[in-house]
Structure formats: structure tokens, C-alpha cells
MARVOVEX-958829 format. One record per atom (N, C-alpha, C): atom name; residue number from 0; x, y, z; residue in three letters. Coordinates in pm, 1 decimal, always signed. Atoms other than C-alpha are relative to their C-alpha. Layout:
N
<midren->CA kolro->NUM u->X v->Y w->Z vexba->ALA>;
...
END
This chain:
84
<midren->N kolro->0 u->+83.7 v->-120.1 w->+23.7 vexba->MET>;
<midren->CA kolro->0 u->+8.3 v->-9.9 w->-26.4 vexba->MET>;
<midren->C kolro->0 u->+71.2 v->+119.3 w->+25.3 vexba->MET>;
<midren->N kolro->1 u->-55.9 v->-119.9 w->-1.8 vexba->LEU>;
<midren->CA kolro->1 u->+133.9 v->+336.4 w->-91.8 vexba->LEU>;
<midren->C kolro->1 u->-72.3 v->+88.0 w->+86.0 vexba->LEU>;
<midren->N kolro->2 u->+47.8 v->-110.0 w->-78.0 vexba->LYS>;
<midren->CA kolro->2 u->+83.7 v->+643.3 w->+142.8 vexba->LYS>;
<midren->C kolro->2 u->+32.3 v->+122.1 w->-60.6 vexba->LYS>;
<midren->N kolro->3 u->-13.6 v->-102.2 w->+52.0 vexba->ALA>;
<midren->CA kolro->3 u->+13.9 v->+981.9 w->+48.2 vexba->ALA>;
<midren->C kolro->3 u->+92.6 v->+86.8 w->+112.6 vexba->ALA>;
<midren->N kolro->4 u->-110.9 v->-73.8 w->-110.7 vexba->ASP>;
<midren->CA kolro->4 u->+324.5 v->+1179.9 w->+219.4 vexba->ASP>;
<midren->C kolro->4 u->-79.5 v->+124.0 w->+55.2 vexba->ASP>;
<midren->N kolro->5 u->+43.6 v->-80.0 w->-41.1 vexba->GLY>;
<midren->CA kolro->5 u->+216.0 v->+1413.0 w->+441.5 vexba->GLY>;
<midren->C kolro->5 u->-157.9 v->+50.7 w->+49.2 vexba->GLY>;
<midren->N kolro->6 u->+140.2 v->-6.9 w->-27.6 vexba->LEU>;
<midren->CA kolro->6 u->-148.1 v->+1355.8 w->+458.7 vexba->LEU>;
<midren->C kolro->6 u->-63.1 v->-120.6 w->+114.2 vexba->LEU>;
<midren->N kolro->7 u->+55.7 v->+111.0 w->-84.6 vexba->ASP>;
<midren->CA kolro->7 u->-195.9 v->+1107.3 w->+727.6 vexba->ASP>;
<midren->C kolro->7 u->-127.1 v->+54.2 w->+89.1 vexba->ASP>;
<midren->N kolro->8 u->+126.2 v->-38.1 w->-75.3 vexba->ASP>;
<midren->CA kolro->8 u->-476.5 v->+1339.0 w->+893.8 vexba->ASP>;
<midren->C kolro->8 u->-115.1 v->-6.5 w->-72.1 vexba->ASP>;
<midren->N kolro->9 u->+112.8 v->+7.5 w->+93.6 vexba->ALA>;
<midren->CA kolro->9 u->-684.6 v->+1302.6 w->+587.5 vexba->ALA>;
<midren->C kolro->9 u->-30.9 v->-144.4 w->-28.8 vexba->ALA>;
<midren->N kolro->10 u->+9.3 v->+155.7 w->+13.6 vexba->LEU>;
<midren->CA kolro->10 u->-648.5 v->+898.9 w->+588.9 vexba->LEU>;
<midren->C kolro->10 u->-153.4 v->-5.5 w->+68.3 vexba->LEU>;
<midren->N kolro->11 u->+128.9 v->+27.4 w->-62.2 vexba->ILE>;
<midren->CA kolro->11 u->-1016.9 v->+778.8 w->+618.1 vexba->ILE>;
<midren->C kolro->11 u->-34.8 v->-164.3 w->+8.6 vexba->ILE>;
<midren->N kolro->12 u->+23.2 v->+136.8 w->+13.8 vexba->GLY>;
<midren->CA kolro->12 u->-983.2 v->+401.4 w->+565.1 vexba->GLY>;
<midren->C kolro->12 u->+89.6 v->-77.3 w->-103.8 vexba->GLY>;
<midren->N kolro->13 u->-65.0 v->+72.6 w->+103.3 vexba->SER>;
<midren->CA kolro->13 u->-863.4 v->+126.0 w->+329.5 vexba->SER>;
<midren->C kolro->13 u->-74.7 v->-69.2 w->-96.2 vexba->SER>;
<midren->N kolro->14 u->+66.7 v->+87.1 w->+67.8 vexba->SER>;
<midren->CA kolro->14 u->-997.7 v->-64.0 w->+53.3 vexba->SER>;
<midren->C kolro->14 u->+78.8 v->-101.0 w->-92.9 vexba->SER>;
<midren->N kolro->15 u->-80.5 v->+150.1 w->+66.3 vexba->TYR>;
<midren->CA kolro->15 u->-945.0 v->-413.1 w->-123.1 vexba->TYR>;
<midren->C kolro->15 u->-28.2 v->+34.2 w->-141.7 vexba->TYR>;
<midren->N kolro->16 u->+53.9 v->-32.8 w->+140.7 vexba->ASP>;
<midren->CA kolro->16 u->-925.4 v->-338.3 w->-514.4 vexba->ASP>;
<midren->C kolro->16 u->+25.5 v->-173.8 w->-72.2 vexba->ASP>;
<midren->N kolro->17 u->+20.3 v->+161.3 w->+62.1 vexba->VAL>;
<midren->CA kolro->17 u->-1027.1 v->-691.3 w->-658.5 vexba->VAL>;
<midren->C kolro->17 u->+92.2 v->-11.2 w->-143.4 vexba->VAL>;
<midren->N kolro->18 u->-89.7 v->+13.6 w->+129.3 vexba->ALA>;
<midren->CA kolro->18 u->-889.9 v->-600.0 w->-1002.7 vexba->ALA>;
<midren->C kolro->18 u->+138.2 v->-3.8 w->+3.7 vexba->ALA>;
<midren->N kolro->19 u->-156.7 v->+1.4 w->-41.9 vexba->THR>;
<midren->CA kolro->19 u->-556.9 v->-555.3 w->-886.4 vexba->THR>;
<midren->C kolro->19 u->+75.1 v->-57.3 w->+110.1 vexba->THR>;
<midren->N kolro->20 u->-39.3 v->+76.5 w->-110.7 vexba->GLN>;
<midren->CA kolro->20 u->-556.3 v->-769.8 w->-604.6 vexba->GLN>;
<midren->C kolro->20 u->+97.0 v->+105.7 w->+128.4 vexba->GLN>;
<midren->N kolro->21 u->-59.4 v->-81.9 w->-72.2 vexba->GLU>;
<midren->CA kolro->21 u->-422.9 v->-474.3 w->-394.6 vexba->GLU>;
<midren->C kolro->21 u->-71.0 v->+61.3 w->+134.6 vexba->GLU>;
<midren->N kolro->22 u->+46.6 v->-97.8 w->-116.0 vexba->GLN>;
<midren->CA kolro->22 u->-499.3 v->-303.2 w->-64.3 vexba->GLN>;
<midren->C kolro->22 u->+36.3 v->+111.0 w->-41.1 vexba->GLN>;
<midren->N kolro->23 u->-18.1 v->-132.0 w->+41.5 vexba->ARG>;
<midren->CA kolro->23 u->-539.7 v->+50.9 w->-108.2 vexba->ARG>;
<midren->C kolro->23 u->-47.8 v->+69.3 w->+108.6 vexba->ARG>;
<midren->N kolro->24 u->+47.7 v->-98.6 w->-94.1 vexba->LEU>;
<midren->CA kolro->24 u->-553.4 v->+345.8 w->+135.6 vexba->LEU>;
<midren->C kolro->24 u->-84.0 v->+99.2 w->-43.3 vexba->LEU>;
<midren->N kolro->25 u->+113.4 v->-83.8 w->+41.9 vexba->VAL>;
<midren->CA kolro->25 u->-862.3 v->+572.5 w->+112.6 vexba->VAL>;
<midren->C kolro->25 u->+30.2 v->+154.2 w->+70.8 vexba->VAL>;
<midren->N kolro->26 u->+1.2 v->-134.1 w->-45.6 vexba->TYR>;
<midren->CA kolro->26 u->-836.4 v->+964.1 w->+157.2 vexba->TYR>;
<midren->C kolro->26 u->-71.2 v->+77.7 w->-19.4 vexba->TYR>;
<midren->N kolro->27 u->+118.8 v->-111.4 w->+26.0 vexba->SER>;
<midren->CA kolro->27 u->-1089.5 v->+1233.0 w->+209.7 vexba->SER>;
<midren->C kolro->27 u->+70.1 v->+121.7 w->-74.4 vexba->SER>;
<midren->N kolro->28 u->-41.1 v->-121.6 w->+55.8 vexba->VAL>;
<midren->CA kolro->28 u->-1025.7 v->+1518.4 w->-47.1 vexba->VAL>;
<midren->C kolro->28 u->-27.3 v->+99.8 w->+86.2 vexba->VAL>;
<midren->N kolro->29 u->+50.6 v->-140.6 w->-68.3 vexba->ASN>;
<midren->CA kolro->29 u->-1193.8 v->+1777.3 w->+159.8 vexba->ASN>;
<midren->C kolro->29 u->+122.1 v->+1.2 w->+133.1 vexba->ASN>;
<midren->N kolro->30 u->-86.5 v->-14.9 w->-88.1 vexba->LYS>;
<midren->CA kolro->30 u->-960.8 v->+1677.8 w->+459.3 vexba->LYS>;
<midren->C kolro->30 u->+141.1 v->+26.2 w->-42.9 vexba->LYS>;
<midren->N kolro->31 u->-131.9 v->+11.5 w->+76.2 vexba->CYS>;
<midren->CA kolro->31 u->-659.8 v->+1647.8 w->+216.3 vexba->CYS>;
<midren->C kolro->31 u->+8.2 v->+158.9 w->+13.0 vexba->CYS>;
<midren->N kolro->32 u->-32.3 v->-159.7 w->+28.3 vexba->ILE>;
<midren->CA kolro->32 u->-724.6 v->+2022.8 w->+128.8 vexba->ILE>;
<midren->C kolro->32 u->+1.3 v->+73.7 w->+116.9 vexba->ILE>;
<midren->N kolro->33 u->-7.6 v->-83.7 w->-126.6 vexba->LYS>;
<midren->CA kolro->33 u->-763.1 v->+2135.9 w->+483.9 vexba->LYS>;
<midren->C kolro->33 u->+145.6 v->-20.9 w->+69.6 vexba->LYS>;
<midren->N kolro->34 u->-143.4 v->+17.9 w->-27.6 vexba->VAL>;
<midren->CA kolro->34 u->-420.6 v->+1986.7 w->+560.9 vexba->VAL>;
<midren->C kolro->34 u->+102.7 v->+84.5 w->-76.4 vexba->VAL>;
<midren->N kolro->35 u->-56.7 v->-68.1 w->+67.9 vexba->LEU>;
<midren->CA kolro->35 u->-283.0 v->+2138.4 w->+284.0 vexba->LEU>;
<midren->C kolro->35 u->-5.0 v->+169.6 w->+39.1 vexba->LEU>;
<midren->N kolro->36 u->+13.1 v->-153.4 w->-37.6 vexba->MET>;
<midren->CA kolro->36 u->-420.2 v->+2488.6 w->+365.6 vexba->MET>;
<midren->C kolro->36 u->+44.2 v->+41.5 w->+145.0 vexba->MET>;
<midren->N kolro->37 u->-67.9 v->-12.6 w->-144.9 vexba->ASP>;
<midren->CA kolro->37 u->-307.9 v->+2451.6 w->+726.1 vexba->ASP>;
<midren->C kolro->37 u->+158.2 v->+6.9 w->+9.4 vexba->ASP>;
<midren->N kolro->38 u->-143.5 v->+20.4 w->-7.1 vexba->ARG>;
<midren->CA kolro->38 u->+52.4 v->+2334.4 w->+657.7 vexba->ARG>;
<midren->C kolro->38 u->+68.9 v->+94.2 w->-97.1 vexba->ARG>;
<midren->N kolro->39 u->-67.7 v->-102.5 w->+85.5 vexba->ASP>;
<midren->CA kolro->39 u->+105.2 v->+2557.4 w->+356.0 vexba->ASP>;
<midren->C kolro->39 u->-21.9 v->+119.0 w->+10.5 vexba->ASP>;
<midren->N kolro->40 u->+59.6 v->-134.5 w->-6.0 vexba->GLY>;
<midren->CA kolro->40 u->-81.5 v->+2867.2 w->+405.9 vexba->GLY>;
<midren->C kolro->40 u->-53.6 v->+42.5 w->-113.7 vexba->GLY>;
<midren->N kolro->41 u->+60.2 v->-68.5 w->+121.4 vexba->ILE>;
<midren->CA kolro->41 u->-256.7 v->+2872.9 w->+88.0 vexba->ILE>;
<midren->C kolro->41 u->-168.9 v->-57.1 w->+16.6 vexba->ILE>;
<midren->N kolro->42 u->+111.5 v->+7.8 w->-11.3 vexba->THR>;
<midren->CA kolro->42 u->-614.6 v->+2900.2 w->-7.0 vexba->THR>;
<midren->C kolro->42 u->-66.0 v->-144.3 w->-54.0 vexba->THR>;
<midren->N kolro->43 u->+49.8 v->+137.1 w->+46.4 vexba->ASP>;
<midren->CA kolro->43 u->-882.3 v->+2616.3 w->-72.2 vexba->ASP>;
<midren->C kolro->43 u->+39.8 v->-37.1 w->-143.8 vexba->ASP>;
<midren->N kolro->44 u->-10.2 v->+37.3 w->+142.5 vexba->VAL>;
<midren->CA kolro->44 u->-853.8 v->+2659.9 w->-450.1 vexba->VAL>;
<midren->C kolro->44 u->+140.5 v->-20.3 w->-21.5 vexba->VAL>;
<midren->N kolro->45 u->-132.6 v->+62.0 w->+30.9 vexba->GLU>;
<midren->CA kolro->45 u->-493.7 v->+2625.2 w->-444.5 vexba->GLU>;
<midren->C kolro->45 u->+8.2 v->-119.5 w->+62.1 vexba->GLU>;
<midren->N kolro->46 u->-7.3 v->+144.9 w->-70.5 vexba->ALA>;
<midren->CA kolro->46 u->-509.1 v->+2339.1 w->-213.2 vexba->ALA>;
<midren->C kolro->46 u->-51.9 v->-116.2 w->-100.1 vexba->ALA>;
<midren->N kolro->47 u->+58.3 v->+77.6 w->+82.2 vexba->ARG>;
<midren->CA kolro->47 u->-725.8 v->+2183.4 w->-445.8 vexba->ARG>;
<midren->C kolro->47 u->+67.3 v->-50.0 w->-152.2 vexba->ARG>;
<midren->N kolro->48 u->-88.2 v->+13.7 w->+118.0 vexba->GLU>;
<midren->CA kolro->48 u->-535.0 v->+2246.4 w->-752.9 vexba->GLU>;
<midren->C kolro->48 u->+129.6 v->-57.0 w->+27.3 vexba->GLU>;
<midren->N kolro->49 u->-128.2 v->+88.8 w->-8.1 vexba->TYR>;
<midren->CA kolro->49 u->-206.8 v->+2116.9 w->-612.1 vexba->TYR>;
<midren->C kolro->49 u->-36.8 v->-162.9 w->+34.2 vexba->TYR>;
<midren->N kolro->50 u->-11.8 v->+150.4 w->-49.4 vexba->LEU>;
<midren->CA kolro->50 u->-377.9 v->+1798.4 w->-454.6 vexba->LEU>;
<midren->C kolro->50 u->-46.4 v->-58.5 w->-137.4 vexba->LEU>;
<midren->N kolro->51 u->+58.5 v->+79.7 w->+131.9 vexba->GLU>;
<midren->CA kolro->51 u->-565.0 v->+1742.2 w->-827.9 vexba->GLU>;
<midren->C kolro->51 u->+169.5 v->-53.5 w->-103.1 vexba->GLU>;
<midren->N kolro->52 u->-122.3 v->+19.9 w->+101.2 vexba->HIS>;
<midren->CA kolro->52 u->-218.0 v->+1787.1 w->-1007.3 vexba->HIS>;
<midren->C kolro->52 u->+103.3 v->-52.7 w->+17.9 vexba->HIS>;
<midren->N kolro->53 u->-124.5 v->+54.8 w->-40.2 vexba->ASN>;
<midren->CA kolro->53 u->+50.4 v->+1668.7 w->-792.6 vexba->ASN>;
<midren->C kolro->53 u->-23.4 v->-156.6 w->+43.1 vexba->ASN>;
<midren->N kolro->54 u->+37.9 v->+140.6 w->-78.5 vexba->THR>;
<midren->CA kolro->54 u->-139.7 v->+1389.9 w->-619.0 vexba->THR>;
<midren->C kolro->54 u->-88.6 v->-103.5 w->-59.0 vexba->THR>;
<midren->N kolro->55 u->+88.6 v->+119.7 w->+48.3 vexba->MET>;
<midren->CA kolro->55 u->-443.3 v->+1241.1 w->-733.3 vexba->MET>;
<midren->C kolro->55 u->+7.2 v->-35.5 w->-174.0 vexba->MET>;
<midren->N kolro->56 u->-1.8 v->+48.8 w->+145.6 vexba->CYS>;
<midren->CA kolro->56 u->-363.6 v->+1273.0 w->-1129.1 vexba->CYS>;
<midren->C kolro->56 u->+123.9 v->-102.7 w->-23.8 vexba->CYS>;
<midren->N kolro->57 u->-146.4 v->+78.4 w->+35.1 vexba->ALA>;
<midren->CA kolro->57 u->-10.9 v->+1098.7 w->-1079.8 vexba->ALA>;
<midren->C kolro->57 u->-33.2 v->-135.8 w->-0.7 vexba->ALA>;
<midren->N kolro->58 u->-2.8 v->+150.6 w->-13.5 vexba->TYR>;
<midren->CA kolro->58 u->+4.4 v->+741.8 w->-1171.3 vexba->TYR>;
<midren->C kolro->58 u->+115.2 v->-41.9 w->+72.5 vexba->TYR>;
<midren->N kolro->59 u->-107.9 v->+42.9 w->-76.0 vexba->VAL>;
<midren->CA kolro->59 u->+224.8 v->+588.2 w->-931.5 vexba->VAL>;
<midren->C kolro->59 u->+41.5 v->-163.6 w->+3.5 vexba->VAL>;
<midren->N kolro->60 u->-7.6 v->+167.8 w->+23.3 vexba->SER>;
<midren->CA kolro->60 u->+140.7 v->+201.3 w->-923.0 vexba->SER>;
<midren->C kolro->60 u->-140.8 v->-20.3 w->+38.4 vexba->SER>;
<midren->N kolro->61 u->+135.3 v->+72.4 w->+4.2 vexba->GLN>;
<midren->CA kolro->61 u->-163.0 v->-16.7 w->-913.2 vexba->GLN>;
<midren->C kolro->61 u->-38.5 v->+18.9 w->+162.4 vexba->GLN>;
<midren->N kolro->62 u->+21.7 v->-22.2 w->-120.6 vexba->ASP>;
<midren->CA kolro->62 u->-151.2 v->+19.8 w->-507.6 vexba->ASP>;
<midren->C kolro->62 u->-18.0 v->+121.9 w->+48.0 vexba->ASP>;
<midren->N kolro->63 u->-2.6 v->-150.1 w->-79.4 vexba->GLN>;
<midren->CA kolro->63 u->-166.1 v->+405.8 w->-483.7 vexba->GLN>;
<midren->C kolro->63 u->-128.5 v->+21.2 w->+47.4 vexba->GLN>;
<midren->N kolro->64 u->+99.9 v->-17.0 w->-65.9 vexba->PRO>;
<midren->CA kolro->64 u->-414.7 v->+549.3 w->-280.2 vexba->PRO>;
<midren->C kolro->64 u->-140.8 v->+75.3 w->-91.4 vexba->PRO>;
<midren->N kolro->65 u->+140.2 v->-24.9 w->+79.1 vexba->ILE>;
<midren->CA kolro->65 u->-775.1 v->+616.5 w->-345.1 vexba->ILE>;
<midren->C kolro->65 u->-55.2 v->+145.7 w->+62.5 vexba->ILE>;
<midren->N kolro->66 u->+44.6 v->-130.7 w->-58.1 vexba->PHE>;
<midren->CA kolro->66 u->-924.5 v->+986.4 w->-323.7 vexba->PHE>;
<midren->C kolro->66 u->-143.8 v->+1.8 w->+1.5 vexba->PHE>;
<midren->N kolro->67 u->+163.2 v->-26.9 w->+46.5 vexba->VAL>;
<midren->CA kolro->67 u->-1298.8 v->+1039.2 w->-238.4 vexba->VAL>;
<midren->C kolro->67 u->-35.2 v->+134.3 w->+39.2 vexba->VAL>;
<midren->N kolro->68 u->+51.7 v->-105.8 w->-6.0 vexba->ASP>;
<midren->CA kolro->68 u->-1440.5 v->+1356.0 w->-291.3 vexba->ASP>;
<midren->C kolro->68 u->-141.7 v->+6.7 w->+39.1 vexba->ASP>;
<midren->N kolro->69 u->+138.8 v->+14.1 w->-67.9 vexba->ALA>;
<midren->CA kolro->69 u->-1786.5 v->+1346.8 w->-67.3 vexba->ALA>;
<midren->C kolro->69 u->-60.9 v->+118.1 w->-52.6 vexba->ALA>;
<midren->N kolro->70 u->+74.5 v->-125.3 w->+16.4 vexba->GLU>;
<midren->CA kolro->70 u->-1856.8 v->+1691.4 w->-160.9 vexba->GLU>;
<midren->C kolro->70 u->-111.0 v->-9.1 w->-118.1 vexba->GLU>;
<midren->N kolro->71 u->+97.8 v->+29.9 w->+104.9 vexba->TYR>;
<midren->CA kolro->71 u->-2033.9 v->+1568.1 w->-472.7 vexba->TYR>;
<midren->C kolro->71 u->-129.5 v->-101.3 w->+26.9 vexba->TYR>;
<midren->N kolro->72 u->+115.6 v->+82.2 w->-62.8 vexba->PHE>;
<midren->CA kolro->72 u->-2247.9 v->+1329.1 w->-257.6 vexba->PHE>;
<midren->C kolro->72 u->-64.7 v->+48.1 w->+105.6 vexba->PHE>;
<midren->N kolro->73 u->+67.7 v->-69.0 w->-124.6 vexba->ASP>;
<midren->CA kolro->73 u->-2428.4 v->+1563.5 w->-39.4 vexba->ASP>;
<midren->C kolro->73 u->-126.2 v->-54.2 w->+20.8 vexba->ASP>;
<midren->N kolro->74 u->+128.9 v->+49.3 w->-12.2 vexba->ASP>;
<midren->CA kolro->74 u->-2757.5 v->+1417.7 w->-137.7 vexba->ASP>;
<midren->C kolro->74 u->+16.4 v->-132.4 w->-88.4 vexba->ASP>;
<midren->N kolro->75 u->-33.2 v->+125.6 w->+73.4 vexba->ILE>;
<midren->CA kolro->75 u->-2725.0 v->+1036.8 w->-204.2 vexba->ILE>;
<midren->C kolro->75 u->-114.1 v->-5.2 w->-79.6 vexba->ILE>;
<midren->N kolro->76 u->+139.6 v->+19.0 w->+96.7 vexba->GLN>;
<midren->CA kolro->76 u->-3095.3 v->+1044.8 w->-361.1 vexba->GLN>;
<midren->C kolro->76 u->+30.8 v->+86.3 w->-116.3 vexba->GLN>;
<midren->N kolro->77 u->-38.1 v->-59.0 w->+130.2 vexba->ASP>;
<midren->CA kolro->77 u->-2951.2 v->+1254.5 w->-655.5 vexba->ASP>;
<midren->C kolro->77 u->+52.3 v->-106.7 w->-82.5 vexba->ASP>;
<midren->N kolro->78 u->-90.4 v->+126.6 w->+66.7 vexba->LEU>;
<midren->CA kolro->78 u->-2744.7 v->+950.5 w->-738.9 vexba->LEU>;
<midren->C kolro->78 u->-134.9 v->-95.8 w->-19.8 vexba->LEU>;
<midren->N kolro->79 u->+101.7 v->+75.4 w->+52.8 vexba->TYR>;
<midren->CA kolro->79 u->-3067.6 v->+748.4 w->-750.8 vexba->TYR>;
<midren->C kolro->79 u->-83.7 v->+54.1 w->-87.6 vexba->TYR>;
<midren->N kolro->80 u->+109.2 v->-66.6 w->+89.1 vexba->ASP>;
<midren->CA kolro->80 u->-3285.1 v->+993.4 w->-917.0 vexba->ASP>;
<midren->C kolro->80 u->+80.4 v->+3.4 w->-165.4 vexba->ASP>;
<midren->N kolro->81 u->-60.2 v->+7.5 w->+120.7 vexba->GLY>;
<midren->CA kolro->81 u->-3039.3 v->+1010.7 w->-1186.9 vexba->GLY>;
<midren->C kolro->81 u->+23.1 v->-112.9 w->-84.2 vexba->GLY>;
<midren->N kolro->82 u->-19.8 v->+155.9 w->+61.2 vexba->ALA>;
<midren->CA kolro->82 u->-3021.7 v->+625.6 w->-1268.0 vexba->ALA>;
<midren->C kolro->82 u->-115.1 v->-26.3 w->-48.2 vexba->ALA>;
<midren->N kolro->83 u->+133.0 v->+38.4 w->+71.8 vexba->ASP>;
<midren->CA kolro->83 u->-3380.9 v->+635.1 w->-1411.0 vexba->ASP>;
<midren->C kolro->83 u->-0.5 v->+28.8 w->-152.7 vexba->ASP>;
END
């Protein structure tokens, strides 16, 4: 399992990837942004941009972390309504 350096406070769990047969760590995007804002003194927009460009979009290996952006799932019913 690969770990995202400096983002331990944003770790929310782990997942087993059946396709790759690898255990992967799971991080909260919102918590990662908060860590970067506090650590680097940057805005939320800058933190999201940094995270997306330097961490989430970088392919390292099959066991790289998973980043969950719960911001888009505020209303779970919207997911079901859109499936019709």
C-alpha cells in the first residue's frame, strides 16, 4: 500500500481493489485540502489545484491511494434519481 506523504490526518480507511488484488489506502479530498491549507498557508482553491495536479492525477502504481471527494455526494438521493 502506498501512502500519500504528509496527508496522514486525511486518511479515512482502506479498500481492497479486486481488479489489481491490492489493498489501497483511502483519503478524504476535503480533509487533504484542509491539511494543505493549514500546512502550506494556501487557499482552498490553491490546495485543490495542488492536490489534483500533484497527487490525484499522478499514476504511481496499482496500489496507489484512492481519493474520495464526498462533496459531490451531499444528497445520495440525487444518485438514485439520475439512474432512471
